[in-house]
Every structure is written in C-alpha cells, then in structure tokens.
N, C-alpha and C positions, 0 to 999 in steps of 0.2 A: 782264620776270620771268623767272628761271631756274629750273629743277624744284629745284635747291637751296634755293631761297628757301622754299620749303615747309616744309624743317625749321625754320624760325624762326618759323613761325605758332604760338605757344605756345597761344594760344586755341583752335585745333581738337581738341576733346574727344577723349580716348580713350576707348574704349568702357567702360561699368561695369567693375569689376573681376570681378563674377560671372559676365558673359559670357565675359570672358578664360578665366576656369576652366572654361567649359563649351567653349569651343574647346580648350582643352588636354585634357579629359577625353577630347574624339573621337579623340585619338591613343592613347587606353591600351586595348588590346584587353581589358584585365580589368575595366575599368568595369561596373558593373551598371545595369541600369534604376533601381533604387532610389537608387543614389548619384546619377546624374544629376538625379533629381527631386527629391533632396535639397539639392541646390546651387541649382537652379532656384526652389525653393520658399523660400527666404530674401528672393526680392524678390517681394512681394506683388503689386505692379503690374504686374510681368512675368506672374507666374501668371494674375491677372485678364485680361491681354491675350490670353495662350495658350488659357486655356480659353474665352474669348470665341469666338476663332476656330474653336477644334476642335469647338464645339457649334454652329457656323454652318451654314448650307446649304452652305457650301463643301466640307464634309466630308461631310454628309449621313448622320451616324450617327443610328439610330433610336431609342437611348436616351441620356440625358445623361452625359457625362463629366465626373466630380466632382472629378478630382485629376489633377495631372501626372504620377503614377506610371502611371495608366490610359492618359493620352495617350502616354506614352512606349512602353507595351506594345503599343498598338494602332498607333502611327503610326512608331515607330522613332526611333532616336538621331537620324540626320541631319535627319530632319523638325522634331524638337522643337529642336534647334539652329539651324535656318534659321529656324523661327518666332521664336526668341528673338533673333535676329540682326535680322529683320525688323522686329519690334516694337519693339527699342531704338532702331533708325537712324531709323525714321518717327517716333517720340516724341520724339525729340532733335533732329531737324531738321524740324519742324512750325512751327506758330505762325505770325507774321506776317513777311512779306519783309522783307528790309532793303533791296531796292532796288525803287524806285518803279514800275518798270516789269516786274516780275516776280512771278508769282502763285506761291506754293508750293503751294496747292492744286490748282491746274491741273496742276502739275508733278507732284505725286503721284498724280493721277488718270492721267496719262499711264504713269507709272510702274507702277502698278498693272495698266492695260491692256496695256503691253509683257510684263508678267509673265505676265498671262493668255494672251496670243498665244504667248509662248515655250513656256509650258507645252504649250499643245495641240499645237505643232509637236512638241515631246519626246515626247509621249504618240503622236502619229501616226508620226513618222518614226524612233522608238527611236534617237536620236543622244545622248541624255544623260536623265538621272534627272529625271522632272518636279519632283521638290522643289528639285533644284540649278538648273533652269532657271527656275523661279518665283522664287528669292531672286536668280539673276542678272539677270533683267529687271526687279527690284523697284528694284535699287540701281543699275542701268547708268548713272543719270544723276547720281548722288550728286554729283560732281565738282561740277555747277551749282550745288547748293544750297551746297556750299562757298564758291563764289565769290560767290554771294549774301551768305552770313554774314559773310565775312571781305573782300571787295573789293567792297562795295556801290557805290562811286562808278565803279570801272573796270568793273563788271561792268552797270552801267547804260549805259555808253558802248557796252559790246558789243550790248545789246538795240536802243539807239537807231540804230548803224550798220547792225544786221541789216535792220531796217527801211526805213532811209533807201535803201540800196542793194540791198534784196531779196537779201541772202544768208542762208545757214544761220546759226544761231548758232555753230555750230562754227567755219563760216569766219570770223566776226568775231572769236571768241575768239583765234583764231591771229593775227589782226591786232593786236588789242590787247595779248594778254598774250605772245604767242611760243609758247603750247601751248592745248591745249584741254581741256574739262571732263573728257575721257575720261583724258588723262594725269593730272589732278589726282585724279580719281576711283580710279585706279590706284596713284598714290602713297598716299592715304590709308588704301585699303582694305590696303595692305601693313603700314601702320603698325598698323591694326585687327588685323592677323593674321587676315585673312580666309582660306578655303581658296583656294589658289593658282588653281584653275581659274575661282573667280569672280573674283579679280582679274585675271586674265588677260581675262576676258570683258568686265570693265568697260573696261579699258584697250584692247580692241581692237574694240569694237562697233561703230566707224566705219570699220573696216579694220586690220589688223596695222600695228603701229608700228614693229617691228624685223624682224629678216630671216627670220622664222618665217611661214608662211602663216596661213590662218584655222583656229582651232580649230573644232569643231562648237558647243560652248557658245558662242562669240563669235558665229557665222555664226547661230545660232538667234535670239541675242538682237536681232542687228543686223535680222534678218527680222521678229521679234515688234516691234520698234521702228516697223517702216515699215508693218506691219498696223495698229499702233494709231492712227497718223497718217492712214492710209488711211479709218480709222473715225471720223476727226473729234476723237479724244483725243489733242491734240498741244500740245506747247508752241513757239510760233514759228508762221510764217505760210507757210514755203517748202514745195515741193513734195518728197515723199521717193522716194528712187531706190534700188531694190534693186541691190546690188554684185553683178555678174556673177560674181565669184571666190567669193563667200560662197554663192552658188547652186550654182556648181560642187563647192565643197566639201561641199554636204549632197546633191549628186545631184538636185536639184531645178529647176525653171523658174518661170518667172513666172506662168504661169496656173496652175499648182498652188498659188500663193499666194494667188492671188485666191479660190480656192475655198474657202480657209480664214478668211477675213476674218468671216463670219457665226458659224462655231463659235468663233472668239477672243472676239466680242462677247459671246456666251452665256456663255463663260468669265467674262469679266469683270464681266457682271451677278451671277454665282455669287459673285465674289471681293470684292464691295462692302463685306463685313464689314470689310477692310482699311482703308476710308476712315474708319472709326471711331476710327483711330489717329491721324488727323491732328487736332490741337488748334484 
C-alpha cells in the first residue's frame, strides 16, 4: 500500500461540517465566546457530550455548568475546540471492531490512559499546553482504528503476525502495509484539518518520520504512551521502550518517568468520563 492510496478511501468520513466550522473559527481573532457557543449548540449530541465532560470530576467545578457559553468562558476556546474534536472522533470510531482480533474498547482505554499521562507530563514539565497534550494523546493511535475500519482483513494479518513473531503492532504494520498507523493517522488528521502540532504528534509519536527531530508534543505523547503500557493499559503484548532521543528532547531520564506512573494512573481515573463516549 502506498500513502497515495489513502486518498482513494472514499469511506473515511470527514469530520462533521460543524466541527470544521469550529476549527475555522479558531483562526479568527475576532470570534467571540457567544459565536463559538452558538455554532457548537447546533449539535445537541455534541453539546450533551461536552457538558457531560465539563461537569465531571475531571474538571471538578463546584457548581453545574449548564451551557456551552459558560463552558467557553470558564475553559477557553481551545479547550472547547479540543473537547469537540475528542467527542466527535471517539463517537465516530467507537462501536464494534471490524477486525476479529482487535478490540476498540481496549484501544480507546489505552488512548484515554495515554492522554491522561501526557497531560500529567505537560503540567509537570511545562512543555505543552495540557489541553493540547490531552487531545494529542487521545488521538495518537487513530490510524489504527482507520485500519480496523477500512482494511480489516489486512489488519487482522497484522495482529496475527505480531502475536506469532512477538513483534510490536507497529513493526507488523510496516511489514504488511509498508507504513504504520502513525503514517495513516497523520494523513487522515491532515485531511480533517486538525491543528498542525496535533498532526505532527500523531505522525511522530513512535519517532520523527522526516528530517526533523522530536517536537515537544510528540515526545510527550510517546512518553505518555509508554507510561500507559507500563500501567497495563495497552493494545498488544509487546514491552514498550522509551526512546532515548525523545527523553533528550524533553531533558528527562527514565527514572523521572517511572515516578510519574502513579500520578498518571490517578489522572486516568479522573478522566474515566471519556469512556462514556465509547458506544
């Protein structure tokens, strides 16, 4: 399979038009909280998901937030944008797996755990905005769900090969497809017009694919991914390894990462409201 083949997958859904409008509005400095809330409020399912998350223990407000307008004022434009993206992607790609050996619920639990760990790292080390870190962690493996949805027979071979030869899924993907879920995730996120830093983190969370080095956000997601695996919240059975160059980019060492496993698990427990978005 070549990367260009992805352009011919007509069934890969675009994000809903409303979410596209939200992304466009983020580039307009004159947009008001009222205008953003007015657009989001046109999708009652999305409103329900956002308010459910905002009123959960994850944010811990002492009073109930009853409208998107309130949420925008309290949490800011970027957080509401990211919640809209997270809610839409998770609801669009939940449900039953198309590949018999792949469990989407396990996938999304790992993604939530990665998002939680990445958020903890961002807060502790000030290397990225926490809300950006959460979204990047949540969608870092979206390419894997695309493979499950649109190439179930080939993806089943990936999972079978990984188990038979004790490979990582990423190594097995490279053998079967000639590219990885990170490549596919980057491609689809670009088509969906995700923010550039999120696109780069998706594409590079297993290592930079181009000439550039690790970005802070990609290195954080990589580290959060490993922490989630250390915590037993994983897809596949291979042992995760921290990339030394990713740690160098962050100015950290493996011992410091080990100390953050328990705080990351606590953040994951607080983020369990996101599991409610899995059908």
